[in-house]
Structures are given as structure tokens and as C-alpha cells.
C-alpha positions, 0 to 999 in steps of 0.5 A, spaced: 465 483 536 471 480 541 477 485 540 481 480 544 480 474 539 480 479 533 487 483 535 490 476 536 488 474 529 491 480 526 498 480 530 499 473 527 496 474 520 502 472 515 501 478 511 504 482 517 509 477 520 512 476 513 514 484 514 519 482 520 524 480 515 525 487 512 529 491 517 534 486 517 535 486 510 535 493 509 540 494 515 545 492 511 545 497 506 543 503 510 549 506 510 549 506 502 542 507 499 544 515 498 551 513 496 549 518 489 547 523 494 540 524 490 536 519 494 531 523 498 527 517 501 529 510 501 527 504 505 520 504 509 516 507 504 511 505 498 516 507 493 523 511 494 524 518 491 530 520 487 531 527 486 532 528 479 532 536 479 527 541 477 523 540 483 521 533 481 522 526 484 523 520 481 519 514 484 521 507 484 518 501 487 518 493 486 513 488 488 514 480 488 508 476 487 506 471 493 508 464 491 501 461 493 498 466 488 502 464 482 501 457 483 493 458 484 492 463 479 497 465 474 493 470 470 491 473 476 498 474 479 500 477 473 494 482 473 496 484 481 503 485 479 501 491 475 495 493 480 500 493 486 505 497 483 501 502 480 498 503 487 505 504 490 506 510 486 499 513 487 500 512 495 506 517 494 502 522 490 505 520 484 503 519 476 505 512 474 510 512 468 512 505 466 514 498 468 519 492 467 518 485 470 523 479 471 519 472 470 522 466 472 518 460 468 520 454 464 513 452 462 511 456 455 503 456 457 504 458 464 508 464 461 503 466 457 498 466 462 502 470 466 503 475 460 496 475 459 494 477 466 500 483 465 496 485 459 489 485 462 493 490 468 496 494 463 490 495 459 486 497 465 491 501 469 493 505 462 501 504 464 505 500 459 510 494 461 516 497 457 521 491 458 524 486 463 527 479 463 525 472 462 529 466 466 526 460 462 530 455 465 529 455 472 526 450 477 521 455 480 516 460 478 516 467 480 514 474 478 517 481 480 515 487 477 518 494 478 515 501 476 517 508 476 513 514 477 514 522 478 511 527 483 513 534 485 518 535 490 514 539 495 508 534 493 510 527 495 506 523 500 510 519 505 509 515 511 513 519 515 509 525 516 504 523 521 504 528 527 500 528 533 493 530 533 492 528 526 486 525 523 486 518 521 482 517 514 481 510 512 479 510 504 476 504 501 473 502 495 467 498 497 464 496 491 468 489 490 468 482 491 472 477 494 477 473 489 474 466 489 480 462 490 483 468 494 478 471 499 483 476 502 484 479 495 478 484 495 477 485 487 475 492 486 478 493 479 476 488 474 469 490 473 470 497 473 472 501 467 479 503 465 477 511 466 474 510 473 480 505 475 485 510 473 481 516 476 482 513 483 490 512 481 490 520 479 486 522 485 492 521 489 496 526 485 491 531 485 490 530 493 498 531 493 498 537 489 493 540 494 497 538 500 491 535 504 495 530 507 501 529 512 502 522 511 499 516 507 500 509 505 496 504 500 493 498 504 497 492 502 499 485 504 498 487 512 491 489 511 488 496 514 491 495 521 498 492 519 498 498 514 497 503 519 502 500 523 507 501 518 505 508 517 506 509 525 513 506 525 515 510 519 512 517 523 515 515 530 508 516 533 502 512 535 494 512 534 487 510 536 482 507 531 475 505 532 473 499 529 466 501 527 469 507 523 473 503 518 469 503 512 467 496 510 463 492 505 458 488 510 458 482 506 465 481 509 467 479 516 471 484 520 477 478 521 477 478 513 476 485 512 482 488 516 486 483 512 484 484 505 488 487 500 484 491 496 484 494 489 483 501 491 485 502 499 489 507 503 490 509 510 491 517 510 493 522 515 491 529 515 490 536 519 482 537 521 481 543 516 483 538 510 479 532 512 472 535 508 476 536 502 480 530 502 474 526 503 470 529 497 475 528 492 476 521 494 468 519 494 468 523 487 471 516 484 468 511 488 473 511 494 469 511 501 472 515 506 471 516 513 475 519 519 477 513 523 482 515 528 487 520 531 494 520 531 497 520 539 504 521 542 504 514 545 507 509 541 502 504 541 496 502 536 490 502 540 483 499 537 477 500 540 470 498 539 464 500 543 466 499 551 472 495 549 479 497 547 485 493 545 493 495 544 494 491 537 502 494 537 506 497 542 512 499 538 517 499 544 517 492 543 513 490 537 516 490 530 512 490 523 518 493 519 521 496 524 523 502 520 523 510 522 524 514 516 525 521 514 525 525 508 532 528 506 
């Protein structure tokens, strides 16, 4: 395994580079996001957190489906619109409550395919789609879904809590398959029972309530390394991670595996004394979890493999999202 080739492929992966736009867009609103005085966590995390009193946060997130996914398999896109939003709430330690959508589509049959996929996702994850809006006269096709969830004010898992010396855990459900049309979609949910899939979501709430983590994110479009990079940016720290210590399904090459968008996968940080319990809880619901690295002071993300080491991101000059966040 040549790390130079692998790192170059990761850095140029569009799942990472497309995140570069976020900083510019959110900067326009950075002075206004807490205008109501109740925003505890704003831009840069998997979900925003609004303080609703009684020691509870309302979690809010939204995702839009990639155009190529909509064009290639609209039913799968509908399903994934549920999956990605539910995982955003789970990554924060929250319990998903309900979703709404905006569908832009002029073809009734295509709309039906999208809605059937959404129904599949709702039935699998057990979270209702309670409303939304349809644009029936647009020249394009698009699907966007928003979600809300609840988490205890003192339980929320953020991206900004990683501290120097913390252990990095990579947690992935290895029992999956690559989507036939989209090999970077690692499907771990369609062939499993709703009970197991929902347990994989709720285990993060159990971990949050036990205060076992310092930070966490669900593995999303940027893949495993890119997701870790966003967590490091948010926390203002760096990390070293060993390639062979990342859980992997051996049927997938390293180049593809580090870019997959899994049905269930998380990058987490924890104190050494909490690692064993955290691994046990995740593996009880079929999420293989390994200690893969360590949080360091130097603001770089370094990938190692045997005698090789390579800096993937130097955060003094490299940007993924470029957002360092704090919880209010």
C-alpha cells in the first residue's frame, strides 16, 4: 500500500472538496445564527442545537441528495434521504423525532419512485415523514429532507470536544454491500431488520447519556478520513491514525473504503478509561469498533501504515469546512 497515492486520492475526492464551499456560505450568517439567543450549537456540526429549556436541546439538521444519485436511482435516493438525516441526529447522541421534505420534480412517476424510497426508509428507521413541499413545475429534480431530534443538554455529542490525548475510535458496520450503481454507498441497512437498524441509531443515545465520548461524527460524504478531518477542524486539534487499525470489509479496496458512505459508521473520540465500554456497546449492535489513532496537539492529520507516514491535511493551510466551533 503506497500512502502517497492513497493520500493524493483522498485529498482530491469530491466528497471532501465539495465541503470547501461551506465556510463561505455560513460566514455570511455567522453574526446572526444566535439572533434568538437560544442557539447552543450552530454551523459546523452534524446538527444544530437549540436550547428549549428543561435541560433539553432540540436538534435540527437537513441534507440534500446528490444529483447523480437522483438521476441514477431515485428510489435509493429517497431511502438515503432518510438514512443520512437519521444518522446526523444519532451522531449527536439524539433521538430522531420527525422529518419534512422538499421535492422538486415534474414527472409523476419519478415522484412516486422517490416517495417509495422515502417510505422504505421511514419503515426501516421508524421515524415519520410528517410533511413537506412539492414543486411540480421545476425544470430540475431535487430532494431535500430536514429532521429534528432531542438530546439532553448535558449529553449532546459534538464535533468540537476532542482533546489532546484522546483515543480515536472508528466504528463501522462491516456487514454490508456496495450499491451496484454507486459503489461508494456501503449499504448496511436494507438487508437488516428494522429492530437492529434502529438499535444502531439508539445506541449512540445510550453512549451519550453515559458520557463516554468527548466528540463524534457520523461518517458521511467525505468518507472516514475526511469525516475525521472535519472533527479535527471543529475541535482545533490534530490526529495520527493507523491505516491497518481502521475496521474494513476486506472485499473493498482501501482507496474505496476510505471514501464510502456507510449505512452505519462513526468517527469518535474518548478518554482511555471509557474506550472498552464504548466498544462493547457498539459491537452489541453489530458495529465493529477499533482504536485507530490518537488526538495530538499539532494541527495536522497524519496517516501511518507500517513504516510509512503521510500528512493528509495540514490545517494551518488546508481546509475541509474551515469551521472551528464551540458550544454555547
